DSSP file (Angstrom, degrees, kcal/mol; ACC not computed):
  #  RESIDUE AA STRUCTURE BP1 BP2  ACC     N-H-->O    O-->H-N    N-H-->O    O-->H-N    TCO  KAPPA ALPHA  PHI   PSI    X-CA   Y-CA   Z-CA
    1    1 A Y     >        0   0    0      0, 0.0     4,-2.7     0, 0.0     5,-0.2   0.000 360.0 360.0 360.0 -28.0    3.4   13.4   41.9
    2    2 A R  H  >  +     0   0    0      1,-0.2     4,-2.1     2,-0.2     5,-0.1   0.902 360.0  44.1 -61.7 -44.0    5.1   10.1   40.8
    3    3 A R  H  > S+     0   0    0      2,-0.2     4,-2.5     1,-0.2    -1,-0.2   0.906 113.0  51.2 -67.4 -41.5    8.1   11.9   39.4
    4    4 A I  H  > S+     0   0    0      1,-0.2     4,-2.2     2,-0.2    -2,-0.2   0.897 110.6  49.7 -62.8 -42.6    8.4   14.2   42.4
    5    5 A T  H  X S+     0   0    0     -4,-2.7     4,-1.7     1,-0.2    -1,-0.2   0.877 112.1  47.5 -67.9 -35.3    8.2   11.2   44.7
    6    6 A L  H  X S+     0   0    0     -4,-2.1     4,-2.1    -5,-0.2    -2,-0.2   0.877 109.8  51.7 -69.3 -34.7   10.9    9.4   42.8
    7    7 A A  H  X S+     0   0    0     -4,-2.5     4,-0.9     1,-0.2    -2,-0.2   0.904 110.7  49.9 -65.8 -39.2   13.2   12.4   42.7
    8    8 A L  H  <>S+     0   0    0     -4,-2.2     5,-2.8     2,-0.2     3,-0.3   0.870 109.8  51.0 -66.5 -37.4   12.8   12.7   46.5
    9    9 A K  H ><5S+     0   0    0     -4,-1.7     3,-1.3     1,-0.2    -1,-0.2   0.859 107.0  53.3 -64.5 -38.7   13.6    9.0   46.9
   10   10 A N  H 3<5S+     0   0    0     -4,-2.1    -1,-0.2     1,-0.3    -2,-0.2   0.725 105.4  54.4 -66.5 -23.6   16.7    9.5   44.8
   11   11 A L  T 3<5S-     0   0    0     -4,-0.9    -1,-0.3    -3,-0.3    -2,-0.2   0.208 124.4-105.0 -94.6  13.3   17.7   12.3   47.1
   12   12 A S  T < 5S+     0   0    0     -3,-1.3     2,-0.5     1,-0.3    -3,-0.2   0.675  73.5 142.5  72.9  23.3   17.4    9.9   50.1
   13   13 A F      < -     0   0    0     -5,-2.8     2,-0.8    -6,-0.1    -1,-0.3  -0.809  44.3-146.0 -91.3 132.7   14.2   11.4   51.4
   14   14 A T        +     0   0    0     -2,-0.5     2,-0.3     2,-0.0    -5,-0.0  -0.865  40.9 145.5 -98.9 109.0   11.7    8.8   52.9
   15   15 A I        -     0   0    0     -2,-0.8     2,-0.2   -10,-0.2    -6,-0.1  -0.995  47.8-115.8-146.3 144.3    8.3   10.2   52.0
   16   16 A N     >  -     0   0    0     -2,-0.3     4,-1.8     1,-0.1     3,-0.5  -0.561  21.5-128.9 -79.7 146.2    5.0    8.5   51.1
   17   17 A H  H  > S+     0   0    0      1,-0.3     4,-1.9    -2,-0.2    -1,-0.1   0.749 108.7  57.3 -68.5 -22.9    3.6    9.2   47.7
   18   18 A K  H  > S+     0   0    0      2,-0.2     4,-1.8     1,-0.2    -1,-0.3   0.805 105.0  51.3 -76.4 -28.5    0.2   10.1   49.1
   19   19 A C  H  > S+     0   0    0     -3,-0.5     4,-2.5     2,-0.2    -2,-0.2   0.890 109.4  50.4 -73.9 -38.0    1.9   12.8   51.2
   20   20 A V  H  X S+     0   0    0     -4,-1.8     4,-2.2     1,-0.2    -2,-0.2   0.922 111.5  49.1 -58.9 -46.0    3.6   14.1   48.1
   21   21 A Q  H  X S+     0   0    0     -4,-1.9     4,-2.0     2,-0.2    -2,-0.2   0.885 110.7  48.2 -62.9 -38.7    0.3   14.2   46.3
   22   22 A R  H  X S+     0   0    0     -4,-1.8     4,-2.6     2,-0.2    -2,-0.2   0.929 113.2  49.5 -69.3 -44.2   -1.6   16.0   49.2
   23   23 A L  H  X S+     0   0    0     -4,-2.5     4,-1.7     1,-0.2    -2,-0.2   0.901 110.3  49.6 -62.5 -37.7    1.3   18.7   49.3
   24   24 A M  H  <>S+     0   0    0     -4,-2.2     5,-3.1     1,-0.2     4,-0.3   0.895 112.5  47.2 -71.6 -37.7    1.2   19.2   45.6
   25   25 A Q  H ><5S+     0   0    0     -4,-2.0     3,-0.6     1,-0.2    -2,-0.2   0.871 111.2  52.5 -76.1 -28.1   -2.7   19.7   45.7
   26   26 A S  H 3<5S+     0   0    0     -4,-2.6    -1,-0.2     1,-0.2    -2,-0.2   0.854 114.5  41.0 -66.1 -34.5   -2.3   22.0   48.7
   27   27 A M  T 3<5S-     0   0    0     -4,-1.7    -1,-0.2    -5,-0.2    -2,-0.2   0.355 113.2-121.3 -92.5   4.1    0.2   24.1   46.8
   28   28 A Q  T < 5 +     0   0    0     -3,-0.6     2,-0.5    -4,-0.3    -3,-0.2   0.869  55.0 159.6  49.8  43.7   -1.9   23.8   43.6
   29   29 A L      < -     0   0    0     -5,-3.1     2,-0.4    -6,-0.2    -1,-0.2  -0.809  18.0-172.6 -91.1 134.7    0.9   22.3   41.7
   30   30 A K        -     0   0    0     -2,-0.5     2,-0.2    -3,-0.1    -5,-0.0  -0.939  20.2-125.2-126.9 144.6    0.0   20.3   38.7
   31   31 A S        -     0   0    0     -2,-0.4     2,-0.6     1,-0.0     0, 0.0  -0.608  28.5-111.2 -90.2 154.4    2.2   18.1   36.6
   32   32 A C        -     0   0    0     -2,-0.2     2,-0.7     1,-0.0    -1,-0.0  -0.741  25.8-147.8 -83.5 119.6    2.5   18.7   32.8
   33   33 A I        -     0   0    0     -2,-0.6     2,-0.4     0, 0.0    -1,-0.0  -0.824  15.4-150.8 -92.0 116.3    0.9   15.9   30.9
   34   34 A R        -     0   0    0     -2,-0.7     2,-0.1     1,-0.1     3,-0.0  -0.732  14.9-118.1 -91.1 136.0    2.8   15.4   27.7
   35   35 A A        -     0   0    0     -2,-0.4     2,-0.4     1,-0.1    -1,-0.1  -0.444  31.1-115.0 -65.4 138.4    1.1   14.1   24.6
   36   36 A V        -     0   0    0     -2,-0.1     2,-0.2     1,-0.1    -1,-0.1  -0.650  31.4-121.0 -80.2 129.3    2.6   10.8   23.3
   37   37 A K        -     0   0    0     -2,-0.4     2,-0.4     1,-0.1    -1,-0.1  -0.494  26.7-118.8 -74.4 135.1    4.1   11.4   20.0
   38   38 A Y        -     0   0    0     -2,-0.2     2,-0.4     2,-0.0    -1,-0.1  -0.591  31.6-177.9 -78.7 131.4    2.6    9.2   17.3
   39   39 A R        -     0   0    0     -2,-0.4    -2,-0.0     1,-0.1    -1,-0.0  -0.968  13.5-167.4-130.2 115.6    4.9    6.8   15.6
   40   40 A S        +     0   0    0     -2,-0.4     2,-0.4     2,-0.0    -1,-0.1   0.778  60.3  97.5 -73.2 -30.1    3.6    4.6   12.8
   41   41 A Y        +     0   0    0      1,-0.1     3,-0.1     3,-0.0    -2,-0.0  -0.458  39.1 169.1 -68.8 119.9    6.5    2.3   12.6
   42   42 A K        -     0   0    0      1,-0.5    -1,-0.1    -2,-0.4     2,-0.1   0.180  44.8-117.7-115.3  19.9    6.0   -1.0   14.6
   43   43 A G  S    S-     0   0    0      2,-0.1    -1,-0.5     0, 0.0     2,-0.4  -0.393  75.0  -4.4  77.4-160.4    8.9   -2.9   13.4
   44   44 A K  S    S+     0   0    0     -2,-0.1     2,-0.4    -3,-0.1     3,-0.0  -0.554  72.6 177.6 -73.9 125.5    8.5   -6.1   11.4
   45   45 A V        -     0   0    0     -2,-0.4    -2,-0.1     2,-0.0    -3,-0.0  -0.997  48.1 -20.8-129.6 123.6    4.7   -6.9   11.4
   46   46 A G  S    S-     0   0    0     -2,-0.4     2,-0.4     2,-0.1     0, 0.0  -0.109  99.6 -37.1  79.7-172.9    3.4   -9.8    9.5
   47   47 A K        -     0   0    0     -3,-0.0     2,-0.4     0, 0.0    -2,-0.0  -0.753  51.9-135.7 -89.8 134.2    5.0  -11.9    6.7
   48   48 A I        -     0   0    0     -2,-0.4     2,-0.1     1,-0.0     3,-0.1  -0.765  28.4-123.3 -88.5 130.8    7.1  -10.1    4.0
   49   49 A A        -     0   0    0     -2,-0.4     2,-0.1     1,-0.1    -1,-0.0  -0.375  29.8 -96.3 -72.6 153.1    6.1  -11.4    0.5
   50   50 A D        -     0   0    0      1,-0.1     2,-1.4    -2,-0.1     3,-0.2  -0.364  33.0-114.3 -65.5 150.2    8.7  -12.8   -1.7
   51   51 A N        +     0   0    0      1,-0.2    -1,-0.1     2,-0.1    -3,-0.0  -0.687  49.1 161.6 -90.2  87.1   10.2  -10.5   -4.3
   52   52 A V        +     0   0    0     -2,-1.4    -1,-0.2     1,-0.2    -2,-0.0   0.842  68.0  51.2 -80.3 -36.5    8.9  -12.3   -7.3
   53   53 A L  S >  S-     0   0    0     -3,-0.2     3,-1.2     1,-0.0    -1,-0.2   0.825  84.8-151.3 -73.7 -29.9    9.3   -9.4   -9.9
   54   54 A Q  T 3   -     0   0    0      1,-0.2     3,-0.1     3,-0.0    -2,-0.1   0.904  69.6 -60.2  53.2  42.7   12.9   -8.8   -9.1
   55   55 A R  T 3  S+     0   0    0      1,-0.2     2,-0.8     2,-0.0    -1,-0.2   0.716 101.9 137.2  55.6  29.9   12.4   -5.1  -10.1
   56   56 A Q    <   +     0   0    0     -3,-1.2    -1,-0.2     1,-0.1    -2,-0.0  -0.804  22.8 170.8 -99.9  85.0   11.4   -6.3  -13.7
   57   57 A F        +     0   0    0     -2,-0.8     2,-0.4    -3,-0.1    -1,-0.1   0.045  45.7  91.2 -88.9  22.9    8.4   -4.0  -14.2
   58   58 A K        -     0   0    0     32,-0.0     2,-0.4     2,-0.0    31,-0.2  -0.953  57.9-159.9-114.6 135.1    7.9   -4.7  -17.9
   59   59 A A        -     0   0    0     29,-0.8    -2,-0.0    -2,-0.4     4,-0.0  -0.909  13.7-150.8-115.8 149.7    5.7   -7.5  -19.2
   60   60 A E  S    S+     0   0    0     -2,-0.4    -1,-0.1     1,-0.1    29,-0.0   0.672  82.4  20.2 -85.8 -17.2    5.9   -9.0  -22.7
   61   61 A R  S >  S-     0   0    0      4,-0.0     3,-1.2     0, 0.0     4,-0.3  -0.977  94.1 -84.0-148.1 154.7    2.3   -9.9  -23.0
   62   62 A P  T 3  S+     0   0    0      0, 0.0    -2,-0.1     0, 0.0    25,-0.0  -0.277 109.5  17.4 -60.5 152.2   -1.0   -8.7  -21.4
   63   63 A N  T 3  S+     0   0    0      2,-0.2     3,-0.2     1,-0.1    24,-0.0   0.630  92.0 111.6  61.9  19.9   -2.0  -10.3  -18.1
   64   64 A Q  S <  S+     0   0    0     -3,-1.2     2,-0.4     1,-0.3    -1,-0.1   0.848  82.6  20.5 -85.9 -38.7    1.4  -11.6  -17.5
   65   65 A K        -     0   0    0     -4,-0.3    23,-2.7    -8,-0.0    24,-0.4  -0.977  66.0-177.1-138.3 118.5    2.3   -9.3  -14.5
   66   66 A W  E     -A   87   0A   0     -2,-0.4     2,-0.3    21,-0.2    21,-0.2  -0.889   5.7-170.4-112.5 144.5   -0.3   -7.6  -12.3
   67   67 A V  E     -A   86   0A   0     19,-2.1    19,-3.0    -2,-0.4     2,-0.3  -0.965   3.2-176.2-131.7 156.1    0.7   -5.3   -9.4
   68   68 A T  E     +A   85   0A   0     -2,-0.3     2,-0.3    17,-0.2    17,-0.2  -0.962   5.9 167.9-145.5 163.1   -1.4   -3.7   -6.7
   69   69 A D        -     0   0    0     15,-0.8     2,-0.5    -2,-0.3    -2,-0.0  -0.956  32.4-116.9-162.5 166.4   -0.9   -1.2   -3.8
   70   70 A V        -     0   0    0     -2,-0.3     2,-0.4    13,-0.2    13,-0.2  -0.985  31.2-171.5-119.3 124.0   -2.9    0.9   -1.3
   71   71 A T  E     -B   82   0A   0     11,-2.7    11,-3.1    -2,-0.5     2,-0.5  -0.939  13.7-140.1-123.2 137.3   -2.6    4.6   -1.6
   72   72 A E  E     -B   81   0A   0     -2,-0.4     2,-0.4     9,-0.2     9,-0.2  -0.828  18.8-174.2-100.6 129.8   -4.0    7.2    0.7
   73   73 A F  E     -B   80   0A   0      7,-3.1     7,-2.2    -2,-0.5     2,-0.7  -0.918  20.3-138.6-118.6 143.2   -5.5   10.5   -0.5
   74   74 A N  E     +B   79   0A   0     -2,-0.4     2,-0.5     5,-0.2     5,-0.2  -0.904  26.8 174.9-102.9 116.3   -6.8   13.5    1.4
   75   75 A V  E >  S-B   78   0A   0      3,-3.2     3,-0.6    -2,-0.7    -2,-0.0  -0.965  70.9 -21.1-123.2 112.2  -10.0   14.8   -0.1
   76   76 A R  T 3  S-     0   0    0     -2,-0.5    -1,-0.2     1,-0.2     3,-0.1   0.949 126.1 -53.5  55.1  51.8  -11.8   17.7    1.7
   77   77 A R  T 3  S+     0   0    0      1,-0.2     2,-0.4    -3,-0.1    -1,-0.2   0.742 120.4 109.4  56.1  28.5   -9.9   16.9    5.0
   78   78 A E  E <   -B   75   0A   0     -3,-0.6    -3,-3.2     2,-0.0     2,-0.4  -0.977  68.5-123.9-130.6 142.8  -11.1   13.3    4.8
   79   79 A K  E     -B   74   0A   0     -2,-0.4     2,-0.3    -5,-0.2    -5,-0.2  -0.710  25.5-174.9 -91.3 140.2   -8.8   10.3    4.0
   80   80 A L  E     -B   73   0A   0     -7,-2.2    -7,-3.1    -2,-0.4     2,-0.5  -0.977  12.9-147.2-129.6 144.7   -9.6    7.9    1.2
   81   81 A Y  E     -BC  72  99A   0     18,-3.4    18,-2.3    -2,-0.3     2,-0.5  -0.963   9.8-164.1-120.9 129.6   -7.8    4.7    0.3
   82   82 A L  E     -BC  71  98A   0    -11,-3.1   -11,-2.7    -2,-0.5    16,-0.2  -0.918   6.5-175.6-113.3 127.5   -7.4    3.6   -3.2
   83   83 A S  E     + C   0  97A   0     14,-2.9    14,-1.6    -2,-0.5     2,-0.3  -0.890  15.1 174.7-125.0 103.5   -6.4    0.0   -4.1
   84   84 A P  E     - C   0  96A   0      0, 0.0   -15,-0.8     0, 0.0     2,-0.5  -0.715  27.7-140.1-103.0 158.6   -5.9   -0.7   -7.8
   85   85 A I  E     -AC  68  95A   0     10,-2.9     9,-2.7    -2,-0.3    10,-0.8  -0.980  25.3-167.2-109.7 127.6   -4.7   -3.6   -9.9
   86   86 A M  E     -AC  67  93A   0    -19,-3.0   -19,-2.1    -2,-0.5     2,-0.5  -0.947  19.2-135.3-118.8 131.2   -2.5   -2.5  -12.8
   87   87 A D  E  >> -AC  66  92A   0      5,-3.1     4,-2.2    -2,-0.5     5,-0.5  -0.728  12.2-150.3 -80.1 123.4   -1.3   -4.6  -15.7
   88   88 A L  T  45S+     0   0    0    -23,-2.7   -29,-0.8    -2,-0.5    -1,-0.1   0.604  85.8  73.4 -71.7 -11.4    2.4   -4.0  -16.2
   89   89 A F  T  45S-     0   0    0    -24,-0.4    -1,-0.2   -31,-0.2   -30,-0.1   0.955 126.3  -4.6 -67.3 -47.9    2.2   -4.7  -20.1
   90   90 A N  T  45S-     0   0    0     -3,-0.5    -2,-0.2     2,-0.1    -1,-0.1   0.360  95.8-109.0-132.4   5.0    0.4   -1.4  -20.9
   91   91 A G  T  <5 +     0   0    0     -4,-2.2     2,-0.2     1,-0.2    -3,-0.2   0.680  62.6 158.4  76.5  15.5   -0.2    0.3  -17.4
   92   92 A E  E   < -C   87   0A   0     -5,-0.5    -5,-3.1    -6,-0.1     2,-0.7  -0.539  45.2-123.7 -75.7 139.8   -4.0   -0.4  -17.7
   93   93 A I  E     -C   86   0A   0     -7,-0.2    -7,-0.3    -2,-0.2     3,-0.1  -0.758  25.9-174.3 -80.1 113.7   -6.0   -0.4  -14.5
   94   94 A I  E     -     0   0A   0     -9,-2.7     2,-0.3    -2,-0.7    -1,-0.2   0.913  64.8 -19.3 -76.9 -47.2   -7.7   -3.8  -14.4
   95   95 A A  E     -C   85   0A   0    -10,-0.8   -10,-2.9     2,-0.0    -1,-0.3  -0.967  61.4-170.0-153.2 159.7   -9.8   -3.1  -11.2
   96   96 A F  E     -C   84   0A   0     -2,-0.3     2,-0.3   -12,-0.3   -14,-0.0  -0.985   8.8-156.6-154.2 159.0   -9.9   -0.8   -8.3
   97   97 A Q  E     -C   83   0A   0    -14,-1.6   -14,-2.9    -2,-0.3     2,-0.4  -0.992   6.5-162.7-134.8 140.9  -11.6   -0.2   -5.0
   98   98 A L  E     +C   82   0A   0     -2,-0.3     2,-0.3   -16,-0.2   -16,-0.2  -0.990  20.2 157.2-127.2 123.4  -12.0    3.0   -3.0
   99   99 A Q  E     -C   81   0A   0    -18,-2.3   -18,-3.4    -2,-0.4    -2,-0.0  -0.860  46.9-122.5-139.8 172.9  -12.9    3.1    0.7
  100  100 A R  S    S+     0   0    0     -2,-0.3   -21,-0.1   -20,-0.2   -18,-0.1   0.647  96.7  48.2 -90.9 -19.1  -12.6    5.4    3.7
  101  101 A R  S    S-     0   0    0    -20,-0.1     2,-1.8     2,-0.0     5,-0.1  -0.966  80.6-127.2-128.2 142.3  -10.7    2.9    5.9
  102  102 A P        +     0   0    0      0, 0.0     2,-0.2     0, 0.0   -20,-0.0  -0.481  53.4 148.7 -89.3  72.9   -7.7    0.8    5.0
  103  103 A L    >>  -     0   0    0     -2,-1.8     3,-1.0     1,-0.1     4,-0.7  -0.523  63.2-107.2 -99.1 169.0   -9.0   -2.6    5.9
  104  104 A F  H >> S+     0   0    0      1,-0.2     4,-2.3    -2,-0.2     3,-0.5   0.820 116.5  67.5 -61.0 -33.4   -8.2   -5.9    4.5
  105  105 A G  H 3> S+     0   0    0      1,-0.2     4,-3.3     2,-0.2     5,-0.3   0.801  89.1  67.0 -58.9 -30.9  -11.6   -6.0    2.9
  106  106 A L  H <> S+     0   0    0     -3,-1.0     4,-1.3     2,-0.2    -1,-0.2   0.942 110.6  33.2 -55.4 -49.5  -10.5   -3.1    0.6
  107  107 A V  H <X S+     0   0    0     -4,-0.7     4,-2.2    -3,-0.5    -2,-0.2   0.886 118.2  53.9 -74.9 -37.2   -7.9   -5.4   -1.2
  108  108 A K  H  X S+     0   0    0     -4,-2.3     4,-1.5     1,-0.2    -2,-0.2   0.934 112.3  44.6 -67.8 -43.9  -10.1   -8.6   -0.9
  109  109 A D  H  X S+     0   0    0     -4,-3.3     4,-0.8     1,-0.2    -1,-0.2   0.867 111.4  53.9 -68.9 -30.7  -13.1   -6.9   -2.5
  110  110 A M  H  < S+     0   0    0     -4,-1.3     3,-0.5    -5,-0.3    -1,-0.2   0.886 108.0  48.3 -66.4 -40.1  -10.9   -5.4   -5.1
  111  111 A L  H  < S+     0   0    0     -4,-2.2    -1,-0.2     1,-0.2    -2,-0.2   0.769 108.2  55.2 -71.3 -27.6   -9.5   -8.8   -6.1
  112  112 A S  H  <        0   0    0     -4,-1.5    -1,-0.2     1,-0.2    -2,-0.2   0.680 360.0 360.0 -81.1 -12.6  -13.0  -10.4   -6.3
  113  113 A T     <        0   0    0     -4,-0.8    -1,-0.2    -3,-0.5    -2,-0.2   0.508 360.0 360.0 -79.4 360.0  -14.2   -7.7   -8.8
């Protein structure tokens, strides 16, 4: 009824929103409720870390450069989140953590192992 009331006011009709609501109910008119489309992008959130590696993904000795990431997997219609630490010298996985929710504890627990 809100959009109908606004449209009527734009057409220079003076009518109360309650009257529009009552008329719509008596005529069994219902508004279409549209589902809000999900958008994961929220703009800049938090601090962006400095680019320390400068795209140099090779290490000259073990334990010189470690990288980490959080990856989402769908397993049997359920989401799982993997957070590994990888040594760039030989691609070895140093440690990893697997959880059902992508919380900060996922990365924190992985770093403490």
